[in-house]
N, C-alpha and C positions, 0 to 999 in steps of 0.2 A: 822805326817800327812803322807798319803798315795797319791801318784801322780799317775796320769792317763792323759793319752794324745788323746785329744779330736778329732782332725784330726792334723796329719802331714804328710806331704809327706815321710818322712822317716817310719813313722809306718808300722808294718807287714801288719795291717788289712786296710790298706790304699792302697795297690798296690796287693790286693789279685790276687795270679799265674801270675803275668806280666810275671816275667821271665820265666815258663814254656809255657805261651802262644806265645811268642816273642822271645825264645831261637833262636840263628843262625843269627839274622837281626842285623842290625845297628839300635839302638834305642837312640832316644831323646824325653825324657816325659817332659810334660808342662802341667801346671793348668790353666783352663779356665773355670771361672764361677763355675758350681757344679761339672764338670765334668774333668775327667783324660784324656787327648788326647796323641796319641803316633807318632812321626813322623819315618816312619819307609822308610830305602832306598831301592828302586826296580830298580834293572837297567833300563834303558830305551830301552835296545836291547831286555829284555825279556819281555817286554809291549809291543813294536811293532810285534814280532813274536807270541803273545799271549800266551806266556808260562811263566807264572809268577812262581817264587819260591813256592815251597810246602806248603801251609798254605794260600795261597793268591787267591787261585781261587775255584771254587764252592760256595757252601752254608756258611753262616756264624753258621748254625748250623751242620754241618758236622761232620763224626766221630770222626777224630781227634782233633777237636776242642772240643767236649765232653769230649774226653779221658783227656785232658789236665788239666781238672777241676775234672774228674768222673772216674779214671781209671778202676773203675769195673762196671760202668754204674749204680750206684746205689745211691740213692739220699734219703734223711732225711725229713721226714715231722713231726711236733709236733701240735697238735691240742687241744685244751682246749673246753668244753661247759659249760656252766653256767646260770642257771636261776637266775638272780638278784635279783627278787622281787621287782624289781622296786626301791633298795637301792643302795646308793652311797656301791662302794667298798672300803675294807681296801686299808691304805695307801700305805703299802707294798704291791707290787704285784708279789713279787719274788716266792712265793709260789706256784702262778698259772702260772708264765711267766717262770720260771727258778726253778722247784720241785729241792729239792738235790738230786735228785736219777738220774737226767737227767748229763751224763758227758760232753758231746759236745751241744752246740747250733745246733738245727736243722737249714738245708738250709731252710726250708720252714716253718713259723709257720702260724697258723691259730686260731683265737679266735672267736667263736660265742657264744652269749648271749642271752637269751630270757628276756622278761619282763625287759629290760634296762632301766634306768632312760633317758629320752630321752635330759634332759637338759645337762648332763655329758657326751655325748657320744666321744666330740671330746676332752676332758679330759683324757677319758679311751685310746683313742689311743695315746696320748702323754704320758702318765704314762706308757705303754706297752713298748713304744720306750725307754724311759728313763730306763726301767728297761733290756731289751734287750742290749742297748749300741749302738757304732756306726758301730756295723759289718752288721746290716740289715736295709732296708729301708720299709717303707710302700708301696706295689705295688699296694693294692685295699683296698676299703671300701665301703659298702651298707648298707643301713639301709631301713626297711620294718616297719613301726610302731614300735612296742618294740622290734623288733629283729633286731640284728646287727650281721655284719662278718666283719673281718680285717684281712688282710693279710700282713704277711710282708716276706721279701726272703733277702738272704744275698745281698749284694750290686751289686756282678759281674753278677748275675743272671738277672738283669733288661733288659741286653743286650740279653739274649738267652731265654727270652718268651714272647710270644703272647699277643697281647692286650687284658687284661680280658674281658669278657662279663656276665654283670648278669641278672637276671629277678627275679621277684618275684611272689609268689600266696598267695592270702588271703582265709582261709577257714572258715571264718566267713560268717556266712548267709548275702546275698546282702539285706535282710530285714530289716536289723539291722539298726537303726538311733541314731548316726550316724555309720558307720561301724566301728568297734573295729577292730585294726590289731594288735591283739596280739595273735593272732594264724594263722599259716600259712609257709611260706618257703622263703627263701632267696637262690638263686644257683648261684654260679658263676664258670665260667670255664676259663680255656687258657692253652696252651701247653708250657712244658718245653722242649727246643729242640724238640725233633718228637714224645713226649708222650703227650697225651691228658690228663688234670684231671678237674674232676667235684668235687666241694664241696658244699654241701647241709645242711644249718643250719635250724629247723623245729621244731615249737611247736605244737603238735597235742592236739586235745581237751581231757580236762579233766575229772577225776572222774573214780570210780572202773565198773560203769557201762556201761561206754562210749567207751567199745572196737571196737565196730563194727563201731562207728563213728570214730575212730582212723584209722582202715585200710581202710576206704572210702576216709579218707584225703590223707592217702599215694595216691591210686588210682589217685585223682584228679591231685595232683603234677607231677607225673611222667608224666601223659598224658596232661597237659596242659601248661607245663614251655617248651620253643623252644628254647632249645640250642642246638650246636652252631647257631648263628644267620644266618650262609650261611650254609643250608644242604647241598651244592654241594661239600664241602669240604668233605664230608663224604665219606669212603669207603664202598662197598655194604655190607659187615658185621656189619658195623656201622648204616646203616638205619633200625631206628625202631621207633615205636611210644613210646617206653619205654624209656623215659629221660635218666636213668642208663645205656640203653646199647649202649650209643653211646660216650662213651670215654673210653680211656684205664683203668685208675684209677679212683675210685667215693668213696668218703669219705662222708657218711649221718651222721651227728649227732644233738646233741639238747635235748629238754625237749621232748621225746616222749612220756612220761605221763602213759607208760604202768606200772599196777599194780600186787602187788601179790595177788594172789586171797586165802589168809587168813584172819582170824581177826587179829586185832589189839593187841590184848591180846596175840593170837598164837605167830605172828613175834615178837612180844616185850619179851617174857619167851625163845622164841630160842635162839635169840642175846645174852641173858644171859648168854647162855648155852656154845656158841664158845671158842673154845680154840684155833683153827689153821684156818687161812685162807682157807683152802679148805673144810671146813664145810660151807661156803655159799652157795655151789653149791646146798643144799638141798633145800634153800630157791627159787632157781632158776627153782627147779620144777613146781614150782606152779606161774612162772612168764607169764604173759600175752603175752609177746614179744616173749619169747622162746618158747612158745606153738604154737602162731601162725606162727613162722619161722619154724617150726618142720612140721606144716602142708602145707607150702608153700603159706600162706595166702598174704605174703607181704614181701617185702626185697628179691624178689626172685633173688637169687645169689649173695646174701650179706654173709656175716660172722661177727660177733663180735669181735672188735677190739681182744680180748682173754678172757681166761676164767674171770670171775669176782672172785676176791680174796679179798673183800673189801665189809664194810657194805651198806645196802642201803641209797642213798644220798637224800632221801625225807622221811618226812616230819619235819623238826626240831623247835623248838624253836629259834626265831631269839636271837643273842648273847648267843647261847649255843652249846653244843653239844648232847644235849638231844632231842629226840623226843617226838614232841608235843603230849598232853594227854587230849587236852579239846575236839578239834573236833574228835580224835581217828583218824585221816587220818592212813592208813596203811602203815607202812614204806616200800618204795619201790625203786624199780630201775629204776625210772623215767628219769634218764639223761643216755643217750648212745650213744656209738661211733659205727659205722659200715663201713666195705668196701666191694668194691668189683674190680676185675680185672678182664680185658677184657683176661688176660693170666695167667692161673694158677701159682701160685707161684712168682708172680710179685710183691706181696705186703707181706711184713711180719712186725708182731706188735713185736716190743721191749719190751716195756712197757705199763700199762693201770691200772691206780689207781685214787684213789679221792684226793681231798684236805681237810684234816679234819678241818683246825683250820682257813677257812674262816666262818664265822660265821655272816655276815652281812644279809644272806638270808635264807630262810626255804629249800633252796638246799644246796649242796656242791658242787662244782667243780668237773668234771671229766677230765683226759686228756689222752692222748695216745703218743706213739710215735712209727712211724712207718719206714719203710725202703722201698722204692720202686724201683724196675727197670725201667732205663728210655732208649731210643736210641736215635739214631741221626735222624736229620731230614731236610727239606727241607725249602727255602725260600720261600713258596708258602701261605705263611698266613702273614696278616698285624702283624709285630714286636712290642713288646714295646719301644725298642730302648733307654733305660734309662730312661723312664719316672718314677716317684715318688713322693710321697708327701713329697714337702722339709720344708711344715711350720711345720708337725709334728718331721721331723726328727731334725730342728735347735733347736724347741723348748722342744723336748725331752732331749737331751743331754744337753740345758742350764739348765733344772731342774735336771738332772743328776748333772752336775757339781757343782752347788748351794746346793745340799743336801752334798756334799763331802766336801763342805768349801770351794770351789775356787771361785777367782772371773772369771766370765765370760764376755769377752770382745763382744761389738757389732760388732765391726771390725773383721771380722771372713771369711774365705773362708769356703765353703761346698765341701768337697771333696769325688767324689763318683767315684770308681774306677771298 
């Protein structure tokens, strides 16, 4: 039987970068509730002279603090979008949380779903925690009808991010009775050290003929969502009516519902002929989103995560890898991940792919792995200061231990470093 340490003071992932953070100082570490605290000796004479030793003056988000954790100032971000079709997910979430092609667990992990089963979202979060393990905690989650977004971060990062803010937008007609919150957007923003991030999970209007409705939904989202809440913090070049222009790094993902303007038969016949991944590019020549972005009709300043080298992710028969043939919906790339960077070259996509073996929905999940350049910051924003969802953390690791066949004691300490 394999063994695994859930929380121990001596395990490597329980004391992330403690040595590099506090090197050169006298340290006594103690565990207090859910947090690890350090007693660092500071000379009283230095304090009286207001010349504290290097590392104890200035901002918590200063440059040398950033470089202790990220010497190259680059952070990894993993994200997944999936239309769940109101069905429960498979029991094993590893293919969507930790795909085989991912070598290291990313610093920030974002999961956005559409048409989510509302009665199972807490279990969804807990099972993601179970799959990731003890290295990450749930920073923030939010729901808007059938839309849901949850963000996990490495444990030490909960001290170096701002308090997350979120806002939603419903693109359904206000005349609908009752208003169905199946289409719209969730936006979540926060800073990591001194770099601002915005994540948007959206579900645009469906059907081949509704391309113009999708363009209009995009315009309403970027003009109606008010983030950050305190616009006085924005520098001049960030002040704009376009939501996506107010942040350094923007990631927009979801069921965008853009279709391929070909017949069902033509697309299916072409897919039968594909012998290499680069052949999918010919389908994208007829992709509504690609065409709209080329004429600058929406997602201005955005790029797709990377070239698409996988088959259309919609519409499949449930519990199969076969495109449906009754309604004859055209197989299309409805599920996409896009990004925008305030500074050219500060976001780079390392992987962009789909998860073929998730078959509980008529959509396949899509994931992307990014690297983003970040900078140090100042303590001029409300910091998160270690807050996380402890209930999800405890229950997720409890399920992880039970699945591995280990007894999980109720008398435990949750140690977050």
